[in-house]
N, C-alpha and C positions, 0 to 999 in steps of 0.2 A: 631705611634711616640710619642716619649720621650717630659716628660714633665719638666720644668728643671724649676730648684731654680736660684733666684735674688742671688749676691755674699753677704754674711753675715760676723761678726762683726771681727774682727781680733783674731789670733790665739792665739795671745799673753793674757798669765792669769797674769801674774805679771811684769810689766814693770821694766828693769834695765838700764845700763849706757852701757848696748852690750857690756861687758867687756867679753875678755877670762878668764878660772876660770883655773889657775894656777893646775899644778898636784898637788894630795896631798891636795888641802885647799877644805876647806869649803866653801858653796855660800857666804855666808856672810864676810867672811873675803876679798872672794875674790873680791868684789865690791869695795875695798880701796885697794889691791893688785896689783903689777906689772904683766905687761904679760911676758909668758915664750916664749922660742923658741920650734921649732919643739921637737916633743919627739922623742928617738933614744934607743934602746933594751941598749944600752953604759950606758943611762944617767937615763933611767928609766925603770929598767928589769922588775919588779912587772907589767908593763903595759903588758908586753909581756908575763904573765906566763900562760894562758891560750894554747900558742902553740909555737911552737919552729921556728915557720917562722921568717922569715927578709925580709923587703921591698928590692923588686927586680927591675931588670933595666925593664922600661916598666908600671911600676903598673899604677895606675889608682889612681887619686884623685878623693873619695866619699864624698859627703856631706849627711848624715842623720837627717832629719826632723823630729822628732819624737825619741825621745831612750826608748821606757818603753821595754816591754818583744820581741816584734819582730823586732825594730830599733837596741838595744843594742846586739841582737843574730848576727843579720850582721854584725854590725860594728866589734863585733868580729871576723867574718868568715875571714870576708874582711881582716881586719888587718894580721891574721891569714898567708892569701895568698899572705902576701905580698905589699897589698896597702895601700896607704896614708887614714885616714878616720877620719873626723871631723864631731862633733855632733853637733846640734842644737835644742834645749830644755826650756821645760818652766816650769817643775818642778825642783825647788832648789834641793830636795831630791835625783833624779834622775844624775843633774848634780854632786853632791855632790860624787856618786857612782860610775859615770864612770871618773870623773876628774881625775886622777889618771893614766889612760889608754891609752884616748884620748883628743883632743885638744877641748874643749867644750865652746861653745857659748849659755846664754841664749838670750831667744826671743828676739828678738829688730830689731827696723825699720833703726837705724842709724851706724851698727856699722859692717855690713856684708862687708862693701868694701873690710875688709883687707883679707876677705878669695879669695885666689887666685889658678888659674890653675886647675878649677875644671872642671872635667869630667863628672862627675852623680853626680846627683840632687836627691836622693831619699824620699820621702814621707809616713811617716807609724804614723801617727797621728789616734787620737782615732774617730770613727764615730758611736756612740751609737745610742738607740731606743728614739725616741722625746715619754716624756710621753702622749702627746695628742693624737696619732694614730701608736704608732708602729713602723713608719716608721725611715730608719737612717737619723742620723741628720750631714747634709754636712760641719756644720758652721766649725769644726777644718782645714778641707779641704782647704774651699775658705779664711780662717785665716792665711794661710801660702803665701797668694799671694805676701806682701808687701816684705818677707822675698826672696823668689823666684825670685821679679823681682831685689831684690837689689843684689842678689848673677847672674841673670844671664847676668847683664849689664856689673858686670865686668869679664864675662866669657860667653862671646856669643855663643860659641860650644858648653855648656856645654846641657846633656841630662836631662828632668826631668820625672822622673818616679813615679808615684805613686801608691801606695802597701795598702791602705787601703781599704776593703770591700763598696765599694761607690754605689749607686742609679746610674741605667743606663744611659748613657749620661752625666755625673758628668764630666770624662775625656776630653771628646769634650767642654763642658762649661767651664770648667777651664783653657783650651788652648785658647778660646777665650779671657776669661778674661784677661788671663797673656799676651798676645799680645797685647792687646788693651791699658793695662797697660804699654808696652814698647813702643807705639807711632806704632805700625804696625809691630816691628818687630818680625820674626817668629820663634817662640823656640818650640822644636820637645818635645811633653806632651805623655807619653805611660802609658800605665799601667801592672802590673806584679804580681798578686795574689801569694800572699804567701800561704804557707799551713801548717803552723809551727802547735806544740804544745806545750803550756804555762810549761807544763812539761820536755818538751826536745827540748826546741827551739833551742838549739846552735848545737845539734845534728845533728835535720833536716837541718838545714840549710846546715852543712857540709855534710851531705847526703841524699839529696833531691831525694826523687820517682820522681820525674818530676817536671819541670820547664816549666813555661809558659809566653811568652811575647806575651802582646797585642800592635799592633801598627795599624797604620787608613790602613784600606783595608787590613791590613795583610800583610802588606810589609818587605822585610829586616829589620829587627831592628839595631839600628846604631853598628857598631863593637864594640866600647866600653863595651856596654852593653851586647851584645851577647858573646864576651870573657870573661868577668869576671866570667860569670857562667861554661865556659868552666874548670875554675880551682877546680870546683864541682863536674861535670859531662861530660859526651861525648854527640855528636852534636844529637845522638839517643834520646836521654831524654829530649832536650828542641823543644817544641811545638810553633809556631805562631801560630795566628788567629789577629780576629782582635780585636779593643779596645772593641767594643760592646759586642762581641763573651765574652772578656776577662773578662769582667765587670761582667756580668752574672753565669759563670762559677764560681766565688767565690760564687755565692750567692747561685747557685745550689748546689755545693761543700759541702757546711756546712748543708743546706735544706735536703741534702738527707742522710746527716747523723742525722736529728732530725726525720726525715721519716721512717727510720727505727728501731731509739728507738722506737719512736710514735707504730710503727707495734707490738712489742714486749710488751710495756706497756699494748695496749688493748688486747692483748690476756691474759696478765693476768689481767688485769679488768673482760674481760668475764669468764675467768674459775673461778675466785673466786664468782661471780655471781652463776655461776650454781653449782656451790658446794652448796655456801648458801641456794639457794632454793631449792637444790635437796638432799640434807645432805650427801652428796660428798666430797670426799679430792682429787684436781686435779690437779696439780703442774704444774704450765705453765713453770716455768724450767726445766722440764723433756721432757715437749715436745717442748721448743724453741731448748734444747741442741740437740736434735735428729734429727728438722728440717734442722741442720747445715750438715748432714750427708745423708739428703734424698731429700732435695729442691734444683732443677736445679738453681734457682735463687741465692742461697748461694753458691752451687758450682762452677757456673761456674761464672766468674766475667762478661761478657760482657753477659750473659742471662738479655733481655728484655731491652738493651740500643738501639738499633734502634729503634728512635721513629715514629707511624705511627700504622700498625695494629700490632698481635699478639695475641691479643684478641679473638682467635676464636677456633671451637674444642670443645668438651663439657664439658669436666673436669674444666678449667677456668671461664668461666660464669657460669656456675651452682655451683660448691663451693661456691663461691666469693657470688655470691646470697644468699646463705644457710648464712656466716656468716653475711652479710646486716641484714637478719631475726632476727636471734641468738641477735645482739646487739640491736634491737627492740623490742625483746620478754624479753629479762632479763633487760631492762630499763638502758641501757646504757646513760649518756648522750652526749658524742659525738659518731657522726655515724663515725668513720673512714672507717670502711670496706664497706658501703654506697655509700662512695664518691669515692671509688676505682672504684665500680661499674658503677657508675656515669660517673667518670670522663670517660671509657672504652667504655663505652654504646656510649657516645658522638662521641668518635673517629670512633668506629665501623660505626655508619651511617654518616660518611661524608669519610669514605674511600673507594674509588671508584676504 
């Protein structure tokens, strides 16, 4: 069972009149300036400088809430594929940076009514760790509710998609809260985890290695959402799963990378202690480099990914137990290898 949070304070960090930010204008001057018409390649070629595509027949209108590294990368990619993109953002700096390329709105409860013909509302806002307990902070997610409500009221057929990393159960809670605010109107709220790297975000969007869409019960996703990813990849590379599975997938995705890094960092710490206490010079990087060629878990990407047993035979339990003992013998503070043994012993004990 998931433990859910109550809705938290509004997303808006700075209040404004909710004006449309004119292309090429600063945020401050935009608060006093007039609103401009929709950008075209002819009137504002600089807005399309990152790609050669032009708006296409049947394009979607996508509203991106949260236009930081992730949001901005998707905005540019969707625009490249000929879709109409509108941005909603709280940061004056980001609004200023993107204002020459997109129709940008500052976060507001008042002026979302003029955004029309919306197909998709995508949410990519921060979910940092709380200082008191290290858990994800959902306040920015639930802070978007007022803006999304305003958009949906004028665009009742639009689909809401959360992309931020969230605590499991958040999407369903968000959907319930939104539908309550809409007086019972039922709106589709889905989850689509992103796997972008900050240093190559736009390239990662344009060339995705895998696309995951989380729907309720793993049902077929709305055509508008599915089709925009066919602009970047083929159907065989798009995977549909339940919202809850997709929420956890994103967390496991990053945590696996952290676990792999931790394994080799622990390897390095242990090698240093063995060297120090025995007057030797053991290079952990030499060991790590060679493991890439010898270790089945590194050579075969699917090795060990089937949950359940697999920790049988003599080699894995025996050598893992030795590493557990070496951690203790050489006084490593964290006992990563010990926990590897503990987890697998627990699974073996219940494996029937």
